C-alpha positions in Angstrom: -23.0 -170.1 30.4 -20.6 -168.5 32.3 -20.7 -166.9 36.0 -20.4 -163.5 34.4 -23.2 -163.9 31.9 -25.5 -165.1 34.6 -24.8 -162.7 36.8 -25.7 -159.9 33.9 -28.6 -161.8 33.3 -29.7 -161.6 36.5 -29.0 -158.3 37.0 -30.6 -156.7 34.5 -33.8 -159.0 34.9 -34.0 -158.0 38.6 -33.5 -154.4 37.6 -36.4 -154.1 35.3 -38.8 -155.9 38.0 -37.1 -154.0 40.8 -38.4 -150.5 38.8 -41.8 -151.6 37.9 -42.4 -152.7 41.5 -40.2 -153.3 44.4 -41.8 -155.7 46.0 -42.2 -158.1 43.2 -40.3 -161.7 43.1 -38.8 -163.0 40.1 -39.5 -166.6 39.1 -36.2 -168.1 37.8 -36.6 -170.5 35.2 -36.0 -174.2 35.3 -33.2 -174.3 33.6 -31.1 -171.5 35.5 -32.4 -173.0 39.1 -31.1 -176.4 38.1 -27.9 -174.7 37.1 -24.8 -175.0 39.3 -23.5 -171.8 38.1 -26.4 -169.8 38.8 -26.6 -171.2 42.2 -23.1 -170.0 43.2 -24.5 -166.4 41.8 -27.4 -166.5 43.7 -25.8 -167.4 46.6 -23.0 -164.7 46.2 -25.7 -162.2 45.8 -27.9 -163.1 48.7 -24.7 -163.4 50.8 -23.4 -159.8 49.8 -26.9 -158.5 51.0 -28.5 -157.8 47.1 -31.3 -160.1 46.9 -33.4 -161.6 48.9 -34.6 -165.7 48.2 -38.0 -166.1 48.8 -37.6 -169.7 47.9 -35.5 -171.3 45.7 -35.8 -169.9 42.4 -37.7 -167.2 43.4 -35.6 -163.8 44.1 -35.8 -159.9 44.3 -33.3 -157.2 44.8 -32.8 -155.9 47.9 -33.1 -152.0 48.3 -29.1 -152.3 49.1 -28.6 -154.1 46.1 -30.4 -151.8 43.5 -29.0 -149.1 45.3 -25.4 -150.3 44.9 -26.0 -151.6 41.2 -27.4 -147.6 40.2 -24.2 -146.4 41.7 -21.9 -148.7 40.1 -23.3 -148.0 36.9 -24.0 -144.4 36.9 -20.4 -143.7 38.1 -18.9 -145.8 35.4 -21.4 -143.8 33.3 -22.6 -147.3 31.3 -25.9 -148.5 32.3 -26.2 -150.0 29.1 -23.9 -153.1 30.3 -26.7 -154.2 32.1 -29.5 -153.4 30.1 -27.8 -155.6 27.3 -27.3 -158.6 29.1 -30.6 -159.7 29.0 
């Protein structure tokens, strides 16, 4: 998996969970947690302030991350890119 696919998949899963319950953390599968590429993507998202990590492999969107993503896709008119990435 490349970093773009990993990022898109994580953003789609986080979006779905955030819309259902903003306080809920997502537990990532072991395959993702053990992937160095996925860890790099998560670290980037965390450093950008888009996600917070409760512990390794347990993450959720921050309000900033969710709003930023919604803004990005509503300005392009293409929300399907995130939704199809799961």
